[in-house]
C-alpha positions in Angstrom: 1.2 41.4 -18.3 2.3 41.8 -14.9 -1.0 40.6 -13.2 -1.2 37.6 -15.7 2.4 36.8 -14.7 1.5 37.1 -10.9 -1.6 34.7 -11.2 0.4 32.3 -13.3 3.1 32.0 -10.6 0.2 31.9 -8.0 -1.3 28.9 -9.8 2.1 27.1 -10.0 2.4 27.5 -6.2 -0.9 25.4 -5.9 0.1 22.8 -8.7 3.6 22.1 -7.5 2.8 20.8 -3.9 -0.1 19.2 -5.2 1.6 17.4 -7.9 4.4 16.3 -5.8 2.0 14.8 -3.2 0.3 13.0 -6.3 3.5 11.7 -7.4 4.8 10.3 -4.0 1.5 8.6 -3.6 2.1 6.8 -6.8 5.5 6.0 -5.8 4.3 4.7 -2.4 1.7 2.4 -4.3 4.6 1.2 -6.4 6.5 0.3 -3.4 3.6 -1.5 -1.9 3.4 -3.6 -5.0 7.0 -4.6 -4.5 6.4 -5.4 -0.9 3.3 -7.3 -2.0 5.3 -9.4 -4.5 7.8 -10.4 -1.7 5.1 -11.0 0.9 3.4 -13.5 -1.7 6.6 -15.2 -2.5 7.4 -15.5 1.3 4.1 -16.9 2.3 4.2 -19.5 -0.5 7.8 -20.5 0.5 6.5 -20.8 4.1 3.5 -22.8 3.2 5.8 -25.2 0.9 8.2 -25.5 3.8 6.1 -26.2 6.8 2.7 -27.0 5.5 -0.2 -27.0 8.1 2.1 -27.0 11.1 1.1 -24.7 14.0 2.9 -23.3 17.0 1.5 -22.9 20.6 2.9 -20.8 23.4 3.9 -22.3 26.7 0.4 -21.7 28.1 -1.3 -23.5 25.0 -2.5 -20.3 23.0 -2.0 -20.9 19.4 -0.4 -18.1 17.7 -0.3 -16.7 14.4 2.3 -18.9 13.1 -0.3 -20.9 11.1 0.1 -20.4 7.5 -3.6 -19.9 7.0 -3.3 -16.8 9.2 0.0 -15.5 8.6 -0.4 -12.0 10.5 1.2 -10.7 13.6 -0.7 -11.6 17.0 -3.3 -8.7 17.3 -4.1 -8.2 21.0 -6.8 -5.6 20.4 -8.5 -8.1 17.9 -8.2 -10.8 20.3 -10.0 -8.8 23.1 -12.6 -7.1 21.1 -13.2 -9.9 18.4 -12.8 -9.8 14.8 -15.1 -7.7 12.7 -15.3 -8.1 9.0 -15.3 -4.3 7.6 -15.2 -3.9 4.0 -12.5 -2.2 2.6 -14.2 0.4 0.6 -16.0 1.4 4.1 -12.5 2.1 5.6 -11.3 3.8 2.3 -14.3 6.1 2.5 -14.0 7.1 5.9 -10.4 7.8 5.9 -10.7 9.6 2.5 -13.5 12.1 4.0 -11.0 13.9 6.2 -8.6 15.0 3.4 -11.4 15.7 1.2 -13.1 18.0 3.6 -9.7 19.6 4.5 -8.9 20.3 0.6 -12.5 22.0 0.4 -11.8 24.2 3.3 -8.3 25.0 2.3 -9.4 26.0 -1.5 -12.3 27.9 0.0 -10.0 30.1 2.0 -7.3 30.2 -0.4 -4.7 29.1 2.3 -1.9 28.3 0.1 0.7 28.2 3.2 -1.4 25.5 4.9 -1.7 23.6 1.6 2.0 23.5 1.0 2.9 22.3 4.3 0.3 19.6 4.3 1.4 18.3 0.8 4.9 18.4 2.1 4.0 16.5 5.1 1.7 14.0 3.0 4.8 13.6 0.6 7.3 12.6 3.2 4.8 10.3 4.9 3.9 8.6 1.6 7.6 8.1 0.6 8.3 6.8 4.3 5.4 4.4 4.2 6.4 3.1 0.7 10.0 2.8 1.5 9.4 0.9 5.0 6.8 -1.3 3.3 9.8 -2.4 1.1 12.4 -2.5 3.8 10.5 -4.4 6.4 8.3 -7.0 4.6 5.8 -8.3 7.6 2.7 -10.2 7.6 -0.2 -8.5 6.4 -2.4 -7.3 9.1 -5.6 -9.0 7.9 -3.8 -12.4 7.5 -2.6 -14.7 4.5 -6.0 -16.0 3.9 -7.7 -12.7 3.6 -4.8 -11.2 1.6 -5.0 -14.3 -0.9 -8.7 -13.4 -1.0 -8.3 -9.6 -1.7 -5.7 -10.5 -4.4 -7.9 -13.1 -6.0 -6.7 -15.8 -8.1 -5.7 -13.6 -10.8 -3.6 -11.6 -8.7 -2.0 -14.5 -6.9 -1.1 -16.1 -10.2 0.4 -12.8 -11.5 2.6 -12.4 -8.4 3.9 -15.9 -8.6 4.7 -16.1 -12.4 8.3 -15.6 -12.8 7.7 -14.2 -16.2 6.0 -11.0 -14.6 8.1 -10.4 -11.9 11.5 -11.8 -11.0 13.9 -9.6 -9.0 16.7 -12.2 -8.6 17.1 -12.8 -12.4 15.7 -9.5 -14.1 15.4 -6.5 -11.5 15.1 -3.8 -14.2 12.4 -5.9 -16.1 10.6 -6.5 -12.7 10.2 -2.7 -12.1 9.0 -2.2 -15.4 6.4 -5.1 -15.1 5.5 -3.6 -11.8 4.9 -0.2 -13.2 2.8 -1.7 -16.2 0.7 -3.3 -13.3 0.4 -0.2 -11.5 -0.9 1.8 -14.5 -2.9 -0.8 -16.6 -3.9 -3.3 -13.8 -3.2 -7.0 -13.4 -5.4 -8.5 -16.3 -4.0 -6.4 -19.1 -0.2 -7.2 -17.9 -0.6 -11.1 -17.5 
């Protein structure tokens, strides 16, 4: 009985950090959806308010104040040029490092490293999610690309006051976003 209890606790020591990281990742995504809602609302208000107006610097350079762009001025992209890299390629590259790390940690049964990295990942995910809501900034890919990524269905969902309306119904809006997070846009609209 003692050996079984030991292995039970040993398994719990692996599950708790992994589960905490998973839950914080879900919370981060939830916060990112809230930030997306406010970003979409903000950009549509800007489009309605200033239309097609642009802004130029003293030297004549047109900055990202065009509503079609709607992103911060990126000096690196301006120097190297814009390259359209598919999101799935970036996701695949960025996912390869944690997958390799996880395989090595499990292979060597390094619970100490696993727990530390899960704690760091948990804190980073929660921080990223909270900062995305607290500081709504233009999407790095620009408003046009953001609209294309969300698609007409996604834009309509974020604009529909019956889905999300934090001013009138904050609690219901949180539940609507949770349903959208779990079931997707098409089943919640």
